[in-house]
SETIPA-320405 format. One line per field, with one value per residue (C-alpha): residue number from 0; residue in one letter; x, y, z. Coordinates in Angstrom, 3 decimals. Example, Ala and Ser with C-alpha at 12.3 -4.5 7.8 and 13.67 -1.06 7.14 Angstrom:
<zanus>
i: 0 1 .
aa: a s .
X: 12.300 13.670 .
Y: -4.500 -1.060 .
Z: 7.800 7.140 .
</zanus>
This chain:
<zanus>
i: 0 1 2 3 4 5 6 7 8 9 10 11 12 13 14 15 16 17 18 19 20 21 22 23 24 25 26 27 28 29 30 31 32 33 34 35 36 37 38 39 40 41 42 43 44 45 46 47 48 49 50 51 52 53 54 55 56 57 58 59 60 61 62 63 64 65 66 67 68 69 70 71 72 73 74 75 76 77 78 79 80 81 82 83 84 85 86 87 88 89 90 91 92 93 94 95 96 97 98 99 100 101 102 103 104 105 106 107 108 109 110 111 112 113 114 115 116 117 118 119 120 121 122 123 124 125 126 127 128 129 130 131 132 133 134 135 136 137 138 139 140 141 142 143 144 145 146 147 148 149 150 151 152 153 154 155 156 157 158 159 160 161 162 163 164 165 166 167 168 169 170 171 172 173 174 175 176 177 178 179 180 181 182 183 184 185 186 187 188 189 190 191 192 193 194 195 196 197 198 199 200 201 202 203 204 205 206 207 208 209 210 211 212 213 214 215 216 217 218 219 220 221 222 223 224 225 226 227 228 229 230 231 232 233 234 235 236 237 238 239 240 241 242 243 244 245 246 247 248 249 250 251 252 253 254 255 256 257 258 259 260 261 262 263 264 265 266 267 268 269 270 271 272 273 274 275 276 277 278 279 280 281 282 283 284 285 286 287 288 289 290 291 292 293 294 295 296 297 298 299 300 301 302 303 304 305 306 307 308 309 310 311 312 313 314 315 316 317 318 319 320 321 322 323 324 325 326 327 328 329 330 331 332 333 334 335 336 337 338 339 340 341 342 343 344 345 346 347 348 349 350 351 352 353 354 355 356 357 358 359 360 361 362 363 364 365 366 367 368 369 370 371 372 373 374 375 376 377 378 379 380 381 382 383 384 385 386 387 388 389 390 391 392 393 394 395 396 397 398 399 400 401 402 403 404 405 406 407 408 409 410 411 412 413 414 415 416 417 418 419 420 421 422 423 424 425 426 427 428 429 430 431 432 433 434 435 436 437 438 439 440 441 442 443 444 445 446 447 448 449 450 451 452 453 454 455 456 457 458 459 460 461 462 463 464 465 466 467 468 469 470 471 472 473 474 475 476 477 478 479 480 481 482 483 484 485 486 487 488 489 490 491 492 493 494 495 496 497 498 499 500 501 502 503 504 505 506 507 508 509 510 511 512 513 514 515 516 517 518 519 520 521 522 523 524 525 526 527 528 529 530 531 532 533 534 535 536 537 538 539 540 541 542 543 544 545 546 547 548 549 550 551 552 553 554 555 556 557 558 559 560 561 562 563 564 565 566 567 568 569 570 571 572 573 574 575 576 577 578 579 580 581 582 583 584 585 586 587 588 589 590 591 592 593 594 595 596 597 598 599 600 601 602 603 604 605 606 607 608 609 610 611 612 613 614 615 616 617 618 619 620 621 622 623 624 625 626 627 628 629 630 631 632 633 634 635 636 637 638 639 640 641 642 643 644 645 646 647 648 649 650 651 652 653 654 655 656 657 658 659 660 661 662 663 664 665 666 667 668 669 670 671 672 673 674 675 676 677 678 679 680 681 682 683 684 685 686 687 688 689 690 691 692 693 694 695 696 697 698 699 700 701 702 703 704 705 706 707 708 709 710 711 712 713 714 715 716 717 718 719 720 721 722 723 724 725 726 727 728 729 730 731 732 733 734 735 736 737 738 739 740 741 742 743 744 745 746 747 .
aa: m t t k q q e s p e p a p a p e t p g a a r a s a t g p g g a h g d r d r i g d p v p a v p q v l e g m h g s e r f l d r e a s w i a f n s r v l e l a e d p e l h l l e r v q f l s i v a s n l d e f f m v r v a g l k r r i a t g i a r p a a s g l s p a e q m e a i s l r a h e l q a r h a r a f h e l v r p e l a r e s i h l v g w g d l d a a t r e r i t r d f h q r v f p i l t p l a v d p a h p f p y i s g l s l n l a v m v r n p q s g k r l f a r v k v p d q l p r l l s v d g p r a r h a p g q e a r f i p l e d v i a q h l d d l f p g m d v e e h q v f r v t r n e d l e v e e d d a e n l l q a l e k e l l r r r f g p a v r l e v t d s i s g e v l e l l v s e l g i d e s e i y r l p a p l d l r g l g v i a g i d r p e l h y p r h v a h t s r y l n a a e t a k a a d v f a a t r a r d v l l h h p y d s f a t s v q a f l e q a a a d p k v q a i k q t l y r t s g d s p i v d a l i d a a e a g k q v l a l v e i k a r f d e q a n i t w a r k l e q a g v h v v y g i v g l k t h c k l s l v v r q e e h g l r r y v h i g t g n y h p s t a r f y e d l g l l t c d p e v g e d v s r l f n q l s g y a p k t e f q r l l v a p r s v r s g l v g l v e a e i r n h r a g r p a r i q l k c n s i v d e a v i d a l y r a s q a g v p v d v v v r g i c a l r p g v p g l s e t i r v r s v l g r f l e h s r m f t f c n a g d p l v y i g s a d m m h r n l d r r v e t l v r i t d p h q a a a l v r m l e r y v s d a t s s w h l d a h g e w t r h h r d a e g r p l e d i q d y l l r s r a t g l r t l .
X: 6.866 8.127 6.300 7.252 4.443 3.592 1.669 -0.489 -4.074 -6.741 -10.012 -13.359 -16.552 -19.533 -22.821 -25.784 -28.048 -27.424 -29.060 -26.455 -23.867 -24.909 -25.003 -21.637 -20.145 -21.703 -21.242 -23.277 -26.564 -25.395 -24.840 -21.013 -20.895 -17.897 -15.728 -15.194 -12.622 -9.278 -6.566 -8.877 -7.973 -10.175 -11.741 -10.537 -12.624 -12.960 -10.726 -13.135 -10.364 -9.040 -6.410 -5.360 -2.030 0.534 0.884 -2.439 -4.285 -1.887 0.393 3.609 3.466 6.937 6.543 3.471 4.976 7.478 4.472 2.965 6.085 6.178 2.806 3.853 6.913 4.392 2.967 6.555 6.983 3.595 4.395 0.673 1.093 2.423 6.214 7.077 4.611 6.326 9.618 7.714 6.720 10.262 11.304 8.400 9.521 13.001 11.860 9.556 12.533 14.619 11.732 11.369 14.934 15.181 12.141 11.015 14.460 15.883 13.338 13.805 17.672 16.852 14.734 16.932 19.632 17.740 17.238 13.903 11.589 8.530 7.434 5.358 1.535 2.487 4.503 7.993 10.623 12.390 15.413 13.231 11.475 14.834 15.987 12.791 12.703 16.264 15.865 12.817 14.356 17.337 15.101 12.916 15.786 17.368 14.060 13.698 17.159 16.171 13.001 14.808 17.688 16.022 12.394 12.240 15.548 15.181 11.898 13.063 15.704 13.047 11.485 14.776 15.236 18.661 20.678 24.283 27.799 30.782 31.914 28.807 29.495 31.435 34.484 32.424 29.770 32.316 34.145 30.798 29.932 33.562 33.232 29.830 31.316 34.014 31.600 28.735 29.849 33.730 33.420 31.058 32.893 34.962 37.316 37.995 41.096 41.640 44.872 46.362 45.772 42.171 39.818 37.104 34.566 30.814 28.498 25.163 22.218 20.813 23.727 25.411 29.180 32.367 34.945 38.246 41.495 44.450 48.078 50.950 53.422 56.326 55.780 53.678 51.119 47.563 45.040 41.281 39.288 35.596 33.757 29.966 27.736 26.053 22.308 21.691 22.362 20.087 21.109 20.744 21.888 20.528 23.260 21.678 21.345 18.616 16.489 16.582 13.066 12.307 9.913 8.954 11.641 14.220 16.879 16.761 19.967 20.866 24.146 24.359 26.107 28.450 29.686 30.696 32.381 34.221 35.551 37.284 38.690 42.147 41.251 40.144 43.352 46.097 49.493 48.091 47.184 43.603 43.349 39.814 36.542 33.347 29.822 28.214 25.167 24.509 20.996 20.772 18.185 16.236 13.422 12.944 12.397 11.401 10.817 7.721 7.513 7.978 5.678 7.080 10.372 8.776 10.171 13.713 13.676 12.651 15.383 18.197 16.596 16.584 20.215 20.869 19.005 21.941 24.225 21.957 23.561 23.656 21.196 21.940 24.974 24.206 27.269 27.718 28.318 31.711 33.157 36.388 36.977 39.512 36.900 34.031 36.176 37.070 33.335 32.116 34.539 34.174 30.339 29.797 27.787 26.903 27.029 23.341 23.030 25.185 23.156 25.237 23.230 24.055 24.879 23.293 22.335 19.565 16.721 14.770 16.702 14.590 12.013 13.966 13.274 9.656 9.146 9.806 7.269 6.072 2.306 2.095 3.963 2.154 -1.400 -3.945 -3.905 -6.379 -8.065 -10.085 -13.766 -15.365 -18.026 -21.400 -22.647 -19.879 -19.963 -20.817 -19.657 -22.947 -22.019 -18.170 -17.191 -15.989 -18.685 -19.829 -18.776 -20.606 -23.786 -23.180 -22.831 -25.787 -27.875 -26.477 -23.410 -20.872 -18.971 -15.629 -13.733 -10.370 -8.336 -11.625 -12.971 -10.746 -8.990 -8.513 -12.138 -13.407 -11.159 -8.594 -11.340 -13.193 -10.221 -9.359 -12.909 -12.953 -9.792 -11.352 -14.786 -15.259 -18.077 -15.835 -14.726 -12.259 -10.446 -8.965 -7.008 -4.655 -1.749 0.218 1.725 1.482 3.176 6.319 4.341 1.057 -1.978 -3.527 -0.693 -1.205 -4.801 -4.146 -1.719 -4.116 -6.859 -4.699 -3.511 -7.068 -7.638 -9.480 -8.703 -6.573 -5.455 -3.123 -2.388 0.927 1.969 5.902 6.348 5.174 7.691 10.289 8.174 9.565 11.960 9.364 6.574 8.939 9.464 5.750 4.970 7.368 6.230 2.684 3.600 5.375 2.016 0.027 -1.422 -1.867 0.142 0.126 1.465 -1.273 -1.197 1.977 2.593 0.190 0.478 -2.340 -3.140 -6.727 -7.669 -9.865 -10.800 -13.261 -14.631 -16.768 -19.177 -21.291 -24.750 -28.132 -29.337 -26.029 -22.630 -22.555 -19.702 -18.495 -16.289 -14.185 -13.165 -11.014 -9.122 -6.100 -3.593 -4.129 -1.427 -2.540 0.246 -0.667 -4.286 -3.827 -2.753 -3.817 -7.330 -9.049 -12.476 -13.752 -16.958 -18.036 -20.608 -22.276 -24.108 -24.427 -23.722 -20.238 -19.620 -19.985 -17.812 -14.969 -15.087 -14.804 -12.009 -10.079 -10.269 -8.972 -5.991 -5.251 -6.309 -7.314 -10.522 -9.834 -13.506 -14.740 -17.548 -18.696 -21.853 -21.180 -17.405 -15.324 -11.807 -8.678 -7.188 -10.459 -13.355 -12.218 -11.279 -14.160 -16.584 -15.557 -15.499 -19.104 -20.359 -18.935 -20.705 -23.767 -23.696 -22.974 -26.361 -28.089 -26.957 -27.914 -31.269 -31.831 -31.714 -29.242 -25.579 -22.367 -19.050 -16.961 -13.860 -11.165 -7.887 -4.125 -3.140 -4.821 -2.775 -4.618 -5.366 -8.433 -10.269 -8.870 -10.234 -13.535 -13.824 -12.784 -15.666 -17.982 -16.765 -17.162 -20.833 -21.344 -21.146 -19.701 -16.716 -14.927 -11.522 -9.671 -6.267 -3.367 -0.502 0.088 -2.429 -2.088 -5.355 -5.700 -8.810 -10.252 -8.966 -11.617 -13.266 -11.713 -12.241 -13.970 -16.316 -13.561 -12.293 -9.301 -8.462 -5.681 -6.057 -3.079 -2.800 -2.167 -3.547 -2.453 -5.454 -5.370 -9.183 -10.312 -14.118 -15.986 -19.525 -21.916 -25.223 -27.095 -30.144 -30.530 -29.913 -26.133 -23.909 -20.971 -17.837 -14.771 -11.785 -8.019 -7.618 -5.754 -6.255 -2.835 -1.777 0.037 -3.323 -5.636 -3.232 -0.901 -2.648 -5.448 -7.653 -11.209 -13.952 -17.231 -20.514 -22.003 -25.786 -27.135 -28.625 -27.718 -24.113 -23.726 -25.441 -22.999 -20.054 -21.367 -21.838 -18.154 -16.792 -18.976 -17.343 -13.563 -14.336 -16.029 -14.584 -15.064 -12.574 -8.791 -7.225 -4.937 -6.398 -4.932 -5.030 -4.927 -1.316 -0.347 0.151 -1.120 -2.432 -3.191 -6.527 -6.753 -8.052 -11.297 -11.415 -11.467 -8.214 -10.271 -8.983 -10.999 -12.434 -9.829 -11.684 -9.665 -10.423 -13.991 -14.205 -12.323 -14.834 -17.692 -16.465 -15.859 -18.972 -21.308 -22.208 -21.766 -21.181 -21.062 .
Y: -8.529 -6.546 -4.813 -1.313 -0.952 2.003 4.569 6.355 6.735 4.742 6.313 4.741 5.968 7.123 5.211 7.033 7.122 7.180 3.616 2.515 4.007 1.958 -1.125 -0.691 -0.381 -3.152 -5.985 -8.008 -6.411 -3.418 -3.152 -3.199 -5.810 -7.542 -4.431 -6.117 -8.551 -8.142 -7.315 -6.166 -2.671 0.073 2.127 5.479 8.686 11.340 14.414 17.392 19.703 20.827 23.566 22.879 20.936 20.306 22.512 24.211 21.020 19.027 19.836 17.927 14.874 15.064 18.603 17.568 14.670 17.255 19.603 16.661 16.309 19.799 19.694 16.885 18.999 21.778 19.446 19.043 22.848 23.424 24.405 23.582 19.839 17.430 17.684 13.814 13.893 16.548 14.592 11.457 13.683 14.727 11.118 10.505 13.242 11.723 8.204 9.655 11.564 8.415 6.611 9.680 9.358 5.441 5.478 8.649 10.424 7.095 6.573 9.917 9.492 6.115 7.694 10.490 8.034 6.087 9.106 8.013 9.430 11.391 14.601 14.050 14.988 18.419 19.025 18.837 16.688 14.175 16.562 19.623 17.655 16.475 20.197 21.423 18.797 19.018 22.590 21.802 18.794 20.809 23.522 20.716 19.051 22.312 23.205 19.862 20.111 23.726 22.459 20.081 22.244 25.526 24.523 21.059 20.382 23.632 22.395 18.982 20.527 22.412 19.078 17.585 15.571 15.956 15.009 15.356 14.962 13.349 16.696 17.099 13.945 13.875 11.565 8.794 8.595 8.630 5.693 3.765 4.262 3.331 0.136 -0.652 0.462 -2.395 -5.039 -4.251 -2.274 -2.691 -6.382 -5.456 -2.833 -3.339 -0.541 -0.610 1.127 2.489 1.892 0.391 -3.112 -2.066 -0.546 1.762 -0.160 -0.685 1.913 0.192 2.411 4.405 3.136 5.804 5.803 7.532 8.690 8.571 10.206 8.807 9.435 6.888 8.312 6.434 7.442 10.527 9.483 10.275 7.538 7.149 4.476 3.982 2.773 1.654 2.585 -0.881 -0.488 -3.657 -1.302 1.588 4.716 6.829 5.448 6.199 7.877 6.784 3.167 1.376 0.850 4.379 5.868 9.086 10.482 14.198 16.372 13.434 13.909 11.738 11.891 10.367 10.394 9.377 6.086 7.605 10.061 7.045 5.437 8.524 8.918 5.518 5.455 5.223 1.554 0.726 2.232 1.473 2.930 5.386 9.108 9.687 13.293 13.735 11.939 13.071 11.391 10.615 8.766 7.571 6.728 4.340 3.373 0.630 0.166 -3.207 -4.503 -7.975 -10.106 -12.089 -13.969 -17.267 -16.926 -20.210 -18.512 -15.294 -15.993 -16.731 -13.752 -11.482 -12.827 -12.057 -8.709 -7.923 -8.689 -6.625 -3.671 -3.388 -2.312 0.189 3.505 6.396 9.185 11.364 12.020 13.463 14.951 16.906 20.609 20.406 18.031 18.953 19.619 16.453 13.994 15.185 15.211 11.577 10.494 12.373 10.714 7.178 7.407 9.163 11.795 15.218 18.493 18.803 15.336 16.591 17.616 19.359 19.198 19.802 16.665 14.282 12.920 10.599 11.916 8.753 8.015 10.400 7.558 6.577 9.756 10.012 6.581 7.895 7.113 10.561 10.309 14.215 14.801 12.490 12.401 10.945 7.385 5.749 2.466 1.253 0.252 -2.934 -2.071 -2.029 -4.703 -6.802 -6.102 -8.980 -7.463 -8.877 -12.324 -11.814 -13.846 -12.685 -11.753 -14.397 -12.464 -14.946 -14.191 -10.590 -10.406 -12.679 -10.010 -7.083 -5.833 -4.622 -1.210 -0.823 2.150 1.807 2.679 3.911 0.359 -2.378 -4.463 -7.208 -7.513 -7.388 -8.638 -10.553 -12.025 -13.006 -14.877 -16.560 -17.715 -19.090 -21.006 -22.681 -23.245 -26.711 -25.518 -23.464 -25.278 -22.829 -19.552 -17.494 -14.313 -11.693 -10.612 -7.474 -6.270 -7.699 -7.547 -9.541 -11.674 -11.743 -13.316 -13.352 -15.619 -17.611 -18.008 -19.102 -21.617 -22.955 -23.385 -25.281 -27.554 -28.153 -29.579 -26.661 -25.596 -22.373 -20.260 -17.092 -14.880 -13.320 -10.266 -10.620 -7.432 -5.121 -2.497 -2.807 -5.883 -8.094 -10.342 -10.339 -11.616 -14.260 -15.496 -15.459 -17.305 -20.312 -20.503 -20.771 -23.308 -25.401 -25.421 -26.700 -23.456 -22.936 -19.873 -18.134 -14.849 -13.455 -12.636 -12.064 -8.295 -7.176 -6.474 -7.819 -4.756 -5.490 -6.331 -9.435 -12.196 -14.902 -17.600 -20.564 -21.936 -24.852 -23.970 -25.360 -24.542 -24.967 -23.209 -19.477 -17.057 -14.300 -11.761 -8.966 -6.195 -3.227 -0.253 -1.219 -4.054 -7.131 -5.559 -5.465 -3.216 -0.331 -0.977 0.927 4.214 3.956 5.305 2.519 1.261 -2.157 -4.231 -7.449 -9.017 -12.320 -10.741 -13.492 -11.124 -9.943 -13.537 -14.726 -11.751 -12.305 -15.960 -15.336 -12.823 -15.574 -18.005 -15.584 -14.690 -18.443 -19.871 -19.106 -17.008 -14.029 -13.387 -13.110 -10.740 -8.833 -7.480 -5.213 -4.863 -2.545 -4.422 -2.929 -2.992 -3.603 -1.530 0.830 3.737 3.223 2.713 5.740 7.936 6.602 7.556 11.022 11.367 10.370 13.225 15.679 14.471 14.662 18.192 19.171 17.622 19.841 16.737 16.852 16.035 16.060 14.188 13.319 11.332 10.577 8.812 8.788 10.367 11.494 11.564 9.648 11.891 10.385 10.561 14.183 15.082 13.589 15.720 18.779 17.970 17.758 21.011 22.581 21.588 22.947 19.764 20.426 18.241 17.657 15.714 14.782 13.522 12.945 12.860 13.555 15.719 16.460 18.032 21.738 23.236 26.626 27.275 29.674 27.789 24.470 23.553 26.392 23.924 21.662 21.868 20.059 19.328 17.572 16.174 15.140 14.189 11.489 8.707 8.282 8.880 5.741 4.950 5.312 6.587 7.463 9.025 10.076 11.802 10.025 12.306 11.695 8.093 7.985 5.500 4.848 2.863 1.828 -0.140 -0.298 1.788 5.153 7.225 6.707 4.914 2.128 1.225 1.465 -0.030 -2.406 -3.636 -5.862 -3.427 -3.682 -1.367 -2.573 -0.582 -0.014 -0.920 -0.313 3.325 4.271 3.260 5.000 8.216 7.891 7.946 10.953 12.792 11.985 13.084 16.359 16.932 16.316 19.012 21.480 24.830 24.348 21.429 21.834 20.928 22.194 23.796 23.446 26.231 26.680 27.125 24.069 25.936 24.291 26.493 25.385 26.421 25.432 28.634 30.688 34.348 34.849 32.771 29.838 26.477 24.481 20.962 18.205 15.501 12.826 14.021 14.235 10.623 9.785 11.509 9.892 6.476 7.427 8.878 6.472 9.030 6.756 8.057 4.749 .
Z: -11.712 -8.798 -5.816 -7.396 -10.131 -12.147 -9.925 -12.491 -11.393 -13.256 -12.160 -13.074 -14.561 -12.189 -12.032 -13.453 -10.233 -6.526 -6.537 -9.189 -7.050 -4.163 -6.404 -8.018 -4.714 -3.084 -5.833 -8.122 -7.713 -9.665 -13.289 -12.788 -9.989 -11.689 -11.043 -7.651 -9.098 -7.709 -10.378 -13.039 -14.603 -13.569 -16.371 -16.913 -15.882 -18.382 -17.490 -16.612 -15.051 -18.243 -18.090 -14.565 -14.148 -11.667 -8.581 -9.641 -8.627 -6.296 -3.355 -3.292 -1.213 -0.017 1.185 2.880 4.714 6.183 7.045 8.866 11.059 11.535 13.322 15.514 16.589 17.169 19.951 21.370 21.384 23.181 26.836 27.833 26.988 29.687 29.672 29.112 26.424 24.699 24.983 23.457 20.540 19.891 19.876 17.398 14.987 15.206 14.279 11.384 9.982 9.819 7.897 5.630 4.412 4.280 2.154 0.358 0.004 -0.961 -3.567 -5.069 -5.304 -7.070 -9.436 -10.301 -10.738 -13.478 -15.578 -16.651 -13.903 -14.638 -12.652 -9.691 -9.743 -8.283 -11.485 -9.828 -11.311 -8.813 -8.821 -8.067 -5.331 -3.759 -3.753 -2.095 0.562 1.262 2.421 4.441 6.120 7.231 8.771 10.416 11.815 13.068 14.557 16.009 17.818 19.057 20.498 22.593 23.699 24.028 25.048 26.538 28.138 30.440 31.514 32.178 34.413 36.429 36.973 38.168 35.060 33.328 30.464 31.695 30.342 31.929 33.228 35.215 37.370 40.746 41.116 42.903 40.213 37.651 39.294 39.499 35.874 34.985 36.716 35.060 31.540 32.075 32.927 30.661 27.657 26.964 26.206 23.182 21.580 18.354 17.429 13.674 12.295 8.934 7.368 4.219 6.039 7.096 4.620 5.743 7.461 6.687 8.522 9.084 8.621 11.838 13.889 16.226 15.756 17.040 14.674 16.676 15.394 17.142 16.816 17.100 19.551 17.892 14.297 14.942 12.330 12.694 12.131 11.765 13.577 14.192 17.067 16.870 19.805 20.484 19.674 21.935 24.835 26.360 24.522 27.660 30.874 34.177 36.129 39.389 38.500 36.465 39.521 40.679 41.594 39.728 42.037 42.032 43.410 43.079 40.514 37.695 35.727 32.297 30.357 26.463 26.152 23.383 25.932 28.465 25.467 24.527 28.117 27.907 24.286 25.878 27.027 23.468 21.917 24.464 23.504 21.102 21.734 21.370 19.899 18.667 18.679 17.030 16.713 13.430 12.034 8.541 7.114 4.374 1.594 3.333 0.942 -0.405 -4.079 -4.254 -7.379 -6.951 -10.065 -8.322 -5.273 -3.846 -3.474 -1.886 1.623 0.552 -1.784 1.011 3.316 0.728 0.274 4.086 4.027 1.170 2.917 5.457 2.436 0.757 -0.433 1.985 1.960 5.057 7.148 10.586 12.281 15.673 14.754 16.384 13.864 12.389 8.663 8.522 9.793 7.990 4.616 5.339 5.982 3.055 0.813 2.105 2.166 -0.956 0.522 -1.065 0.730 0.848 2.561 5.696 8.684 11.340 14.749 18.365 20.605 21.400 17.900 17.314 19.633 19.286 22.453 24.283 24.642 27.777 29.499 28.130 29.992 33.426 36.010 36.838 36.233 36.706 33.800 31.484 30.088 32.739 32.653 30.380 30.782 27.835 28.617 27.278 24.618 26.244 23.866 24.994 28.818 31.014 34.147 35.984 35.450 36.636 33.490 29.818 27.286 24.959 21.884 19.512 21.355 21.507 17.660 16.839 18.782 16.790 14.826 17.192 16.191 18.057 18.573 19.770 22.078 23.894 23.537 24.662 22.154 24.764 25.650 22.139 19.184 21.162 23.171 19.965 18.796 22.018 22.422 18.761 19.571 22.678 21.529 20.190 17.985 15.950 12.940 11.178 11.699 8.889 9.632 8.081 9.878 8.667 11.881 15.396 18.861 19.780 22.313 20.300 22.079 18.546 17.110 20.209 19.797 16.191 17.358 20.070 17.428 15.266 18.052 18.893 15.545 13.838 10.364 10.500 7.792 8.449 5.751 6.838 5.125 5.140 3.071 5.836 5.886 8.662 10.212 7.504 9.841 12.710 10.219 8.698 12.290 12.893 9.664 10.357 14.019 12.642 10.266 12.917 14.826 11.927 10.686 6.896 6.176 2.912 1.730 -0.339 -4.063 -6.165 -6.792 -3.892 -0.368 1.790 3.964 4.981 8.699 8.683 10.844 9.949 12.257 11.085 13.794 13.829 15.368 15.791 12.192 10.552 9.897 10.855 9.885 12.116 10.951 12.356 9.896 11.020 10.138 12.376 12.768 15.141 17.426 21.039 22.121 19.639 19.968 23.284 21.436 17.818 17.160 14.919 14.171 13.808 13.089 14.672 12.670 11.662 8.698 5.974 3.125 4.952 5.974 2.304 1.073 3.517 2.780 -0.983 -0.332 1.775 -0.973 -3.485 -1.160 -0.602 -3.880 -7.530 -7.680 -10.052 -10.710 -7.290 -6.611 -3.588 -2.055 1.109 0.604 -1.628 -2.246 -3.709 -6.245 -8.021 -6.648 -3.807 -5.925 -8.532 -5.716 -3.754 -7.057 -7.953 -4.603 -4.934 -8.302 -6.735 -4.396 -6.901 -8.871 -5.517 -4.951 -8.605 -7.945 -4.787 -2.478 0.446 -0.257 1.658 1.613 4.782 4.926 7.459 6.376 7.160 3.747 0.565 -2.492 -5.336 -8.269 -9.200 -5.835 -5.375 -8.753 -7.887 -4.850 -6.834 -9.148 -6.117 -4.880 -8.389 -8.195 -4.833 -2.455 0.947 1.434 4.659 4.783 8.084 7.338 9.823 7.421 3.764 1.715 -1.849 -2.214 -2.312 -0.453 -0.716 -4.328 -6.116 -8.977 -7.898 -4.230 -2.492 -0.511 0.728 4.197 5.182 8.977 10.711 14.494 16.261 20.054 22.509 20.299 16.684 14.422 12.263 11.226 7.805 7.392 4.176 4.712 1.840 2.707 0.067 0.009 3.814 4.007 4.881 3.129 5.437 5.043 7.359 6.425 5.906 2.552 2.553 -0.640 -1.931 -5.143 -3.135 -1.222 -4.384 -6.737 -5.180 -1.855 -0.868 1.002 2.204 3.060 4.714 4.575 8.016 7.557 11.096 10.834 14.303 13.974 10.554 12.307 15.009 12.857 10.664 13.989 15.099 11.788 12.202 15.709 14.147 11.509 13.666 14.274 18.023 17.961 18.065 14.684 12.116 9.100 5.668 3.177 -0.572 -0.674 1.490 4.871 7.968 10.813 14.348 15.735 19.394 21.048 20.163 19.733 23.417 23.891 25.520 24.490 21.832 22.470 22.217 20.238 21.926 25.553 24.508 23.455 26.519 28.833 26.786 27.493 31.331 31.898 29.953 27.139 24.452 20.791 19.077 .
</zanus>
C-alpha cells in the first residue's frame, strides 16, 4: 500500500437526535461508539443534492489555491502596510508558488501521464485543470514581479534600501566585492561545460543557474556551460558589508549573488570569450511516493525516495525576460519543458531571496514588536519562578491561544517540567515538525536519560521536513527514547503530548492537545489553539490513541476525541445534521468553523444541507475553499471569510449551537481528503462552558462585517473588505487580540 490512496469521500449517516450526535462524536456512550476505530470504513451518506454536479457544487481546489496566494500578494501591494512586511509577503508568495508547482502541478502532470485520472470534484479533468491553472499561474507570477518592481522597490528606495546591479557600484566598492568573491565564492563554483565529452548537466530543483555562452577564440565555436549559484551562500549580498548597520536614513544596498558571479565569468572560463549569460531556474516534481508495505523498512525507503526526489521531472522553467532564443531552445530541449511551462520574468528571479531585505532591523518599517504573554492561569510572576504547570492544570483546563499566549511558558514549560520532575513516570509525544534546535526534543532526551519511559512518534513523512525528522528520530533513539513512525499508510498529523505522573492518590495523566506543531519558532507567528488538561476521559483517550499508534489496537474507542480517519468526518457530519434538526424544531441552531482548507465533498454537502434547511453557517478559511457560498437554493445562508495578516491563521475550530448549549471542538484536522482519510488527526471537545463560549465569541468576531477580511462569492471570487462605507479601516482581528492580551482584556 502506498501513501497515495484513493481520495473519494466516504460520508457517514447522521445520528437521529442531538443527544445521539453528541454520543456518536464522543465515543462508546453513543449508539455508534465503535465508529471511533482508526482504519474502519466510514458508512456512506445518501445523496440529497440530486441534479447538482461538478462546478455547480464545488469550486476548483487548484484555482482556489492560486486565489489564496493572490490574497497574500494583495497584502504585499497594500501601501498602508509596513514596508518590510510587504517585502516579506512577496517572499512568502514566491515560496508558496514553488510548493504549488512541486506538489500540485506535478501531481496533475503525473495523473495526466497515466491516462486513467478521474475528473476533480469541480468537474474538470486534470488536463482542463492544468490549462486553467497554467493561465492563472502565469498571471500571478507576472503580477508578483510587477508588485516588487513597480510598487515595493520604489518605496524601498525612498527608505534608502536598494537592490543594485554591478553598474551601480563605484570602483572602490567593486574592487572590495571582487576580493570577497575570490575568497568566499569562487572556490565553491563549478562550471559545467556541454560538448561531446560533457553531457548536459543535471539541474537540481529550485536552484538558480547561469546559462553561459562562450566562444573558443581559436576555433570560433560557440559552447554552452552552466554555473550553479551556490545555495549555501546568502542570495543577496550586503554591498556595505555583512556587519553594516541599516539605520533610518543610512543606505542599505544589496546585490544579487548571481550578478556578482556573472561579472567574474572570465575567471571561470580563462582563454574563452564569454559572449552571453542568462539566469534560469527549474522546478521539479518533489512529491514523494513511499511503499509502506514493510513498516520496518520505512526509514530506509524514505531515504531512498528523498534521493530520487532530486531527479524528479521538470514542471516549470523560469527565465529572465532578456533570454536569447538560442539559450532558451537548448534549455527547453534538454529539460523536456513545454511552452506553457516557461515563465519569462524580469530579473532577479526567485524572490524568496527578498527575505534578507525583509529582515533588516528597521523597527519603524515592521509590525510593532510582539511579546507573547504567559497565560493568566500559568502566571506565577508573584513568586519570581516558573509556574507549576501541573498544579495549574489540576485547578482547571488551560486553553491556550498562540502566539498571543507564550508557547515557551506553556507547552514548552509543560514538557521541560515533566522531564525534570521525579514524579513523572512516562512521556509520550507526537512530532510532525519542530525547530532545528528544538527544546521539545531536548526535553524528551533529558527525560529518557533520567530513566523515564519516553515514546516519540516522529512523522518522517512530513512534507519537506522528511530529512530533518529522520535526523531527529535517530538522535532520539540514541538517547534511549522509544521512537515509532505510526500506522502504515497513514501520516500522524495529530498534536499530542501525554505525561503520566505519580501523585498521592495514584497515577494522573496530563495532556496537551493542539492545533499546531511542537515548533517553538513557528509558534511565534502561527495562530494556534491548545488545551492543557488532566481530565480523566481525555487522558484515557490519548493513552488509547498512543497505544494504537505504537502497538496493535484496531478496535480502540474514544470518549471526548474525534479521531481520523475513523470518526472526524462522520462525527462532524453528525453534528451538522443535529443542527438541521434543531432548526426545524424551532431551537437555536448555528454552525461556525475555522480551518486552513475545506475541500472534502461530504463535509461541504452536509453544510449545503444545513443551508438548505435555513441554518446559518459561517466558514473562516485561510487557504483553499471548494465550497460555493451564497448560491440560491444551495448555500444562501453560508458565509465564507478569509483572514490574513502578520500571523498565519492556523487553528482549527468547529462550533455548533446545539440548541443553546454549544459544542466546540479544536484540533489538527483540516477538511481535506488527506486529513480525513489518510492521516491520524484528533479533535477534542472543549467542555468548560466559559472556554466554549469564548471560542464562539471569537469566531463571531472573525466573521463580523466590522472585521477586516476577504469575502468569497458564489463564483469563487474573493473581495477584500477592510474599510467601511465611510472609508474608515475595519478592525484587524489580530491587532484586537494583541491589544486584548496587552491590556488585560482576556477573551479566552
